[in-house]
TINU-992697 format. One record per residue (C-alpha): x, y, z; residue number from 1; residue in three letters. Coordinates in steps of 0.5 Angstrom, whole numbers. Example, Ala and Ser with C-alpha at 12.3 -4.5 7.8 and 13.67 -1.06 7.14 Angstrom:
<recs>
{rec {25,-9,16},1,'Ala'} {rec {27,-2,14},2,'Ser'} 
</recs>
This chain:
<recs>
{rec {-284,-63,33},1,'Met'} {rec {-287,-59,38},2,'Thr'} {rec {-284,-56,45},3,'His'} {rec {-288,-61,49},4,'Ala'} {rec {-285,-67,45},5,'Glu'} {rec {-278,-64,45},6,'Thr'} {rec {-278,-64,52},7,'Leu'} {rec {-281,-71,53},8,'Arg'} {rec {-276,-73,49},9,'Thr'} {rec {-270,-70,52},10,'Leu'} {rec {-272,-72,59},11,'Ile'} {rec {-274,-79,57},12,'Gln'} {rec {-267,-80,54},13,'Thr'} {rec {-263,-77,59},14,'Asp'} {rec {-262,-83,64},15,'Pro'} {rec {-261,-78,70},16,'Leu'} {rec {-267,-75,69},17,'Cys'} {rec {-271,-81,69},18,'Met'} {rec {-267,-84,75},19,'Thr'} {rec {-270,-78,79},20,'Val'} {rec {-277,-78,76},21,'Leu'} {rec {-277,-86,78},22,'Lys'} {rec {-275,-85,85},23,'Asn'} {rec {-280,-79,86},24,'Ala'} {rec {-285,-84,83},25,'Arg'} {rec {-283,-89,88},26,'Gln'} {rec {-285,-85,94},27,'Leu'} {rec {-293,-86,92},28,'Thr'} {rec {-295,-79,93},29,'Leu'} {rec {-302,-77,89},30,'Leu'} {rec {-300,-70,87},31,'Asp'} {rec {-293,-69,85},32,'Trp'} {rec {-288,-66,80},33,'Ala'} {rec {-281,-65,79},34,'Ile'} {rec {-280,-58,77},35,'Gly'} {rec {-276,-51,76},36,'Ala'} {rec {-268,-52,75},37,'Gly'} {rec {-269,-59,74},38,'Phe'} {rec {-273,-58,67},39,'Ile'} {rec {-270,-51,65},40,'Arg'} {rec {-263,-53,66},41,'Asn'} {rec {-264,-59,62},42,'Arg'} {rec {-267,-55,56},43,'Val'} {rec {-262,-49,56},44,'Trp'} {rec {-256,-54,56},45,'Asp'} {rec {-259,-58,50},46,'His'} {rec {-261,-51,47},47,'Leu'} {rec {-254,-48,48},48,'Tyr'} {rec {-250,-54,47},49,'His'} {rec {-247,-55,54},50,'Lys'} {rec {-246,-62,58},51,'Asp'} {rec {-252,-63,62},52,'Pro'} {rec {-251,-61,69},53,'Cys'} {rec {-255,-63,76},54,'Leu'} {rec {-258,-57,79},55,'Pro'} {rec {-256,-54,86},56,'Asp'} {rec {-263,-58,88},57,'Asp'} {rec {-268,-62,85},58,'Ile'} {rec {-275,-59,87},59,'Asp'} {rec {-280,-64,89},60,'Phe'} {rec {-286,-61,89},61,'Leu'} {rec {-293,-64,92},62,'Tyr'} {rec {-299,-62,95},63,'Phe'} {rec {-302,-65,101},64,'Asp'} {rec {-307,-61,105},65,'Ala'} {rec {-308,-66,110},66,'Ser'} {rec {-301,-65,113},67,'Asp'} {rec {-298,-58,112},68,'Val'} {rec {-292,-59,117},69,'Ser'} {rec {-285,-58,115},70,'Pro'} {rec {-284,-64,118},71,'Ala'} {rec {-288,-68,113},72,'Ala'} {rec {-283,-65,108},73,'Asp'} {rec {-277,-67,112},74,'Lys'} {rec {-280,-74,112},75,'Thr'} {rec {-281,-75,105},76,'Ile'} {rec {-274,-72,103},77,'Glu'} {rec {-271,-77,108},78,'Lys'} {rec {-275,-82,104},79,'Lys'} {rec {-272,-79,97},80,'Ala'} {rec {-265,-79,100},81,'Leu'} {rec {-265,-86,102},82,'Thr'} {rec {-267,-88,95},83,'Gln'} {rec {-262,-84,92},84,'Ala'} {rec {-257,-81,97},85,'Pro'} {rec {-253,-77,91},86,'Asp'} {rec {-259,-73,89},87,'Phe'} {rec {-260,-66,92},88,'Pro'} {rec {-267,-66,94},89,'Trp'} {rec {-271,-60,96},90,'Ser'} {rec {-278,-63,98},91,'Val'} {rec {-284,-58,99},92,'Lys'} {rec {-291,-59,100},93,'Asn'} {rec {-295,-53,96},94,'Gln'} {rec {-301,-53,100},95,'Ala'} {rec {-297,-49,105},96,'Arg'} {rec {-292,-45,100},97,'Met'} {rec {-298,-40,99},98,'His'} {rec {-296,-37,106},99,'Leu'} {rec {-289,-36,105},100,'Lys'} {rec {-291,-33,98},101,'Asn'} {rec {-296,-29,101},102,'Lys'} {rec {-301,-31,96},103,'Asp'} {rec {-308,-34,96},104,'Ala'} {rec {-308,-42,98},105,'Pro'} {rec {-306,-46,92},106,'Tyr'} {rec {-311,-51,90},107,'Arg'} {rec {-306,-57,87},108,'Asn'} {rec {-299,-57,85},109,'Thr'} {rec {-300,-54,78},110,'Ala'} {rec {-304,-48,81},111,'Asp'} {rec {-298,-47,85},112,'Ala'} {rec {-293,-47,79},113,'Ile'} {rec {-297,-42,76},114,'Ala'} {rec {-295,-37,82},115,'His'} {rec {-288,-38,81},116,'Trp'} {rec {-284,-32,79},117,'Leu'} {rec {-281,-33,72},118,'Glu'} {rec {-284,-37,66},119,'Thr'} {rec {-278,-42,64},120,'Pro'} {rec {-278,-44,71},121,'Thr'} {rec {-286,-45,72},122,'Ala'} {rec {-285,-52,69},123,'Ile'} {rec {-285,-59,72},124,'Ala'} {rec {-286,-66,70},125,'Val'} {rec {-289,-72,73},126,'Arg'} {rec {-288,-79,71},127,'Leu'} {rec {-294,-83,71},128,'Glu'} {rec {-295,-90,73},129,'Ala'} {rec {-295,-92,65},130,'Asp'} {rec {-288,-88,64},131,'Asp'} {rec {-292,-83,61},132,'Arg'} {rec {-290,-76,62},133,'Leu'} {rec {-295,-70,65},134,'Thr'} {rec {-292,-63,63},135,'Ile'} {rec {-295,-58,68},136,'Met'} {rec {-293,-51,64},137,'Ala'} {rec {-298,-46,66},138,'Pro'} {rec {-295,-41,61},139,'Phe'} {rec {-293,-45,56},140,'Gly'} {rec {-286,-48,54},141,'Leu'} {rec {-284,-42,48},142,'Glu'} {rec {-280,-38,53},143,'Asp'} {rec {-277,-44,56},144,'Leu'} {rec {-275,-46,49},145,'Phe'} {rec {-273,-39,46},146,'Ser'} {rec {-269,-38,52},147,'Gly'} {rec {-273,-32,54},148,'Thr'} {rec {-274,-30,62},149,'Val'} {rec {-280,-26,63},150,'Arg'} {rec {-284,-25,69},151,'Pro'} {rec {-290,-29,70},152,'Thr'} {rec {-296,-25,73},153,'Pro'} {rec {-294,-27,80},154,'Ser'} {rec {-287,-24,78},155,'Gly'} {rec {-290,-18,75},156,'Gln'} {rec {-293,-17,82},157,'Lys'} {rec {-287,-18,86},158,'Lys'} {rec {-282,-15,81},159,'Met'} {rec {-277,-14,87},160,'Asp'} {rec {-277,-21,88},161,'Gln'} {rec {-276,-23,81},162,'Tyr'} {rec {-271,-18,80},163,'Ser'} {rec {-267,-21,86},164,'Ala'} {rec {-268,-28,83},165,'Arg'} {rec {-265,-25,76},166,'Leu'} {rec {-259,-23,80},167,'Lys'} {rec {-258,-29,85},168,'Gly'} {rec {-259,-34,79},169,'Lys'} {rec {-254,-31,74},170,'Asn'} {rec {-256,-35,69},171,'Trp'} {rec {-253,-31,63},172,'Gln'} {rec {-246,-34,66},173,'Ala'} {rec {-248,-41,64},174,'Arg'} {rec {-252,-39,58},175,'Trp'} {rec {-250,-32,55},176,'Pro'} {rec {-255,-32,50},177,'Asp'} {rec {-261,-32,54},178,'Leu'} {rec {-266,-26,53},179,'Thr'} {rec {-267,-23,60},180,'Ile'} {rec {-274,-19,61},181,'Ile'} {rec {-273,-15,67},182,'Lys'} {rec {-279,-11,67},183,'Ala'} {rec {-286,-13,65},184,'Ala'} 
</recs>
Protein backbone atom coordinates (compact mmCIF):
# COMPACT_ATOMS: atom_id res chain seq x y z
CA MET A 1 0.00 0.00 0.00
CA THR A 2 1.38 3.44 -0.89
CA HIS A 3 1.57 6.28 1.60
CA ALA A 4 -1.29 8.02 -0.22
CA GLU A 5 -3.45 4.91 0.04
CA THR A 6 -2.60 4.54 3.72
CA LEU A 7 -3.43 8.19 4.37
CA ARG A 8 -6.75 7.88 2.56
CA THR A 9 -7.59 4.74 4.55
CA LEU A 10 -6.65 6.34 7.88
CA ILE A 11 -8.87 9.33 7.17
CA GLN A 12 -11.79 7.48 5.57
CA THR A 13 -12.00 4.97 8.43
CA ASP A 14 -11.80 7.62 11.14
CA PRO A 15 -15.31 8.92 11.94
CA LEU A 16 -13.94 12.13 13.46
CA CYS A 17 -11.83 12.93 10.41
CA MET A 18 -14.73 12.29 8.07
CA THR A 19 -17.09 14.41 10.17
CA VAL A 20 -14.64 17.32 10.04
CA LEU A 21 -14.20 16.97 6.27
CA LYS A 22 -17.93 16.63 5.59
CA ASN A 23 -18.62 19.74 7.66
CA ALA A 24 -15.93 21.65 5.78
CA ARG A 25 -17.29 20.50 2.42
CA GLN A 26 -20.78 21.75 3.34
CA LEU A 27 -19.42 25.30 3.33
CA THR A 28 -19.21 24.96 -0.48
CA LEU A 29 -15.95 26.84 -0.99
CA LEU A 30 -14.19 26.24 -4.30
CA ASP A 31 -10.56 25.89 -3.22
CA TRP A 32 -10.28 24.55 0.32
CA ALA A 33 -8.52 21.92 2.39
CA ILE A 34 -7.98 20.76 5.95
CA GLY A 35 -4.33 20.40 6.80
CA ALA A 36 -1.37 20.66 9.12
CA GLY A 37 -1.82 19.03 12.52
CA PHE A 38 -5.15 17.50 11.58
CA ILE A 39 -3.34 15.22 9.11
CA ARG A 40 0.10 15.04 10.69
CA ASN A 41 -1.16 14.11 14.16
CA ARG A 42 -3.51 11.43 12.83
CA VAL A 43 -0.69 9.73 10.93
CA TRP A 44 1.80 9.97 13.78
CA ASP A 45 -0.76 8.64 16.27
CA HIS A 46 -1.23 5.68 13.94
CA LEU A 47 2.51 5.12 13.44
CA TYR A 48 3.35 5.31 17.13
CA HIS A 49 0.26 3.46 18.39
CA LYS A 50 -1.31 6.37 20.22
CA ASP A 51 -5.02 6.96 20.61
CA PRO A 52 -5.99 9.53 17.99
CA CYS A 53 -6.45 13.00 19.38
CA LEU A 54 -7.91 16.16 17.94
CA PRO A 55 -5.25 18.84 17.40
CA ASP A 56 -5.45 22.17 19.22
CA ASP A 57 -7.01 23.62 16.10
CA ILE A 58 -8.34 22.43 12.77
CA ASP A 59 -6.57 24.34 10.03
CA PHE A 60 -9.29 25.07 7.49
CA LEU A 61 -7.60 26.65 4.49
CA TYR A 62 -9.27 28.25 1.55
CA PHE A 63 -8.32 30.55 -1.28
CA ASP A 64 -10.54 33.43 -2.34
CA ALA A 65 -8.78 36.44 -3.84
CA SER A 66 -12.08 38.33 -4.10
CA ASP A 67 -12.25 38.99 -0.34
CA VAL A 68 -9.04 38.80 1.65
CA SER A 69 -10.42 40.49 4.75
CA PRO A 70 -10.02 38.79 8.12
CA ALA A 71 -13.77 39.36 8.53
CA ALA A 72 -14.41 36.89 5.69
CA ASP A 73 -12.46 34.26 7.63
CA LYS A 74 -14.54 34.97 10.73
CA THR A 75 -17.77 34.61 8.74
CA ILE A 76 -16.70 31.20 7.43
CA GLU A 77 -15.43 30.17 10.85
CA LYS A 78 -18.77 31.14 12.38
CA LYS A 79 -20.59 28.98 9.81
CA ALA A 80 -18.25 26.08 10.56
CA LEU A 81 -18.86 26.49 14.29
CA THR A 82 -22.62 26.55 13.70
CA GLN A 83 -22.37 23.20 11.91
CA ALA A 84 -19.83 21.64 14.29
CA PRO A 85 -19.46 23.69 17.48
CA ASP A 86 -17.21 21.17 19.21
CA PHE A 87 -14.39 21.51 16.69
CA PRO A 88 -11.61 24.10 17.15
CA TRP A 89 -11.82 25.61 13.66
CA SER A 90 -9.06 27.96 12.51
CA VAL A 91 -10.09 29.42 9.16
CA LYS A 92 -7.54 31.28 7.03
CA ASN A 93 -7.80 32.61 3.49
CA GLN A 94 -4.52 31.66 1.85
CA ALA A 95 -4.95 34.55 -0.61
CA ARG A 96 -3.92 36.81 2.28
CA MET A 97 -1.44 34.69 4.22
CA HIS A 98 1.52 35.54 1.98
CA LEU A 99 1.50 39.00 3.58
CA LYS A 100 1.88 37.57 7.08
CA ASN A 101 4.56 35.16 5.89
CA LYS A 102 6.44 37.74 3.79
CA ASP A 103 6.21 35.60 0.65
CA ALA A 104 5.22 36.30 -2.92
CA PRO A 105 1.44 35.98 -3.41
CA TYR A 106 0.17 32.42 -3.40
CA ARG A 107 -1.70 31.15 -6.46
CA ASN A 108 -4.08 28.80 -4.64
CA THR A 109 -4.40 26.67 -1.51
CA ALA A 110 -1.93 24.03 -2.71
CA ASP A 111 0.66 26.71 -3.47
CA ALA A 112 0.20 28.20 0.01
CA ILE A 113 0.84 24.80 1.61
CA ALA A 114 4.12 24.59 -0.32
CA HIS A 115 5.29 27.63 1.69
CA TRP A 116 4.78 26.06 5.11
CA LEU A 117 7.88 25.51 7.20
CA GLU A 118 8.18 21.74 7.80
CA THR A 119 7.53 18.82 5.49
CA PRO A 120 5.17 16.66 7.59
CA THR A 121 2.94 19.65 8.26
CA ALA A 122 2.81 20.79 4.61
CA ILE A 123 0.02 18.34 3.82
CA ALA A 124 -3.72 18.84 3.46
CA VAL A 125 -6.76 17.00 2.16
CA ARG A 126 -10.06 17.95 0.60
CA LEU A 127 -13.18 15.80 0.51
CA GLU A 128 -14.61 16.06 -2.99
CA ALA A 129 -18.33 15.95 -3.84
CA ASP A 130 -18.02 12.25 -4.75
CA ASP A 131 -16.33 11.50 -1.37
CA ARG A 132 -12.93 11.08 -3.01
CA LEU A 133 -10.02 12.52 -1.01
CA THR A 134 -7.65 14.89 -2.76
CA ILE A 135 -4.25 14.99 -1.08
CA MET A 136 -2.09 18.10 -1.33
CA ALA A 137 1.48 17.20 -0.40
CA PRO A 138 4.00 19.35 -2.28
CA PHE A 139 6.95 17.57 -0.62
CA GLY A 140 5.42 14.12 -0.70
CA LEU A 141 4.37 11.90 2.18
CA GLU A 142 7.65 10.12 2.96
CA ASP A 143 8.70 12.40 5.83
CA LEU A 144 5.24 12.22 7.37
CA PHE A 145 5.21 8.42 7.32
CA SER A 146 8.85 8.03 8.41
CA GLY A 147 8.35 10.39 11.37
CA THR A 148 10.87 12.85 10.01
CA VAL A 149 10.56 16.59 10.55
CA ARG A 150 12.69 18.66 8.22
CA PRO A 151 12.44 22.19 6.87
CA THR A 152 10.79 22.80 3.53
CA PRO A 153 12.56 25.19 1.14
CA SER A 154 10.62 28.02 2.83
CA GLY A 155 11.62 26.65 6.23
CA GLN A 156 15.26 26.65 5.12
CA LYS A 157 14.95 30.36 4.29
CA LYS A 158 13.29 31.04 7.66
CA MET A 159 15.31 28.85 10.00
CA ASP A 160 14.58 31.10 12.97
CA GLN A 161 10.83 30.55 12.48
CA TYR A 162 11.33 26.83 11.81
CA SER A 163 13.38 26.47 15.01
CA ALA A 164 10.79 28.40 16.99
CA ARG A 165 8.06 26.04 15.72
CA LEU A 166 10.09 22.99 16.70
CA LYS A 167 10.51 24.37 20.21
CA GLY A 168 6.92 25.57 20.52
CA LYS A 169 5.29 22.42 19.18
CA ASN A 170 7.48 20.03 21.21
CA TRP A 171 6.25 17.09 19.13
CA GLN A 172 8.70 14.66 20.71
CA ALA A 173 6.82 14.89 24.01
CA ARG A 174 3.95 12.93 22.40
CA TRP A 175 5.91 11.11 19.69
CA PRO A 176 9.43 10.53 21.11
CA ASP A 177 10.63 8.45 18.15
CA LEU A 178 10.40 11.29 15.65
CA THR A 179 13.54 12.31 13.82
CA ILE A 180 13.91 16.08 14.04
CA ILE A 181 16.25 17.75 11.56
CA LYS A 182 17.17 21.11 13.05
CA ALA A 183 19.21 22.52 10.17
CA ALA A 184 19.12 22.14 6.42
